Residue, then its C-alpha position, 0 to 999 in steps of 0.5 A: m892924805e884924806d883930810s886934805v880932800t876938798f870938794s863942794l857939797k851940793p845943797c840939801p836935796f830936802c831943804g836946801g841947807r848946807a851940808l857937812v861931812h862928819r868924821h868922828g868915829i863914823i863918816f857920813a854927810e849931813c844937812t846942818a838944817c834938817r839933818g838929812r844924811t847919807k849912809v855911813c861911808s868908808t871915806v870922806y870922799e865916798a861920803g861927799m860923793a854919796w851926798n852929791r849924787r842925786a838919784y831921781p827917776e827920769g822925768t821927775s819934776e821939781e814940783d813932783l819932788r816937793s809934793f813927795f817930800e811935803n806929803d812924807a813930812n805930813e804923814a810923819e807928823g800925823n797930818h793926813 
């Protein structure tokens, strides 16, 4: 039974917040802080696996990621 599947969700890759899997009509994982989310998934397990997958190019440093997300947030707010 899928509702009994338990696993740990990694912290949000964007802000470090806590994630939950939503299963109200559609299934996806979402950060409770910044609302980053996965695609819509077929199962709770698939949503958890999608959330926990980190696909960064080989050799990407933590500093590169921070810079990328800070620049992206500034552009979204109109701060160039």
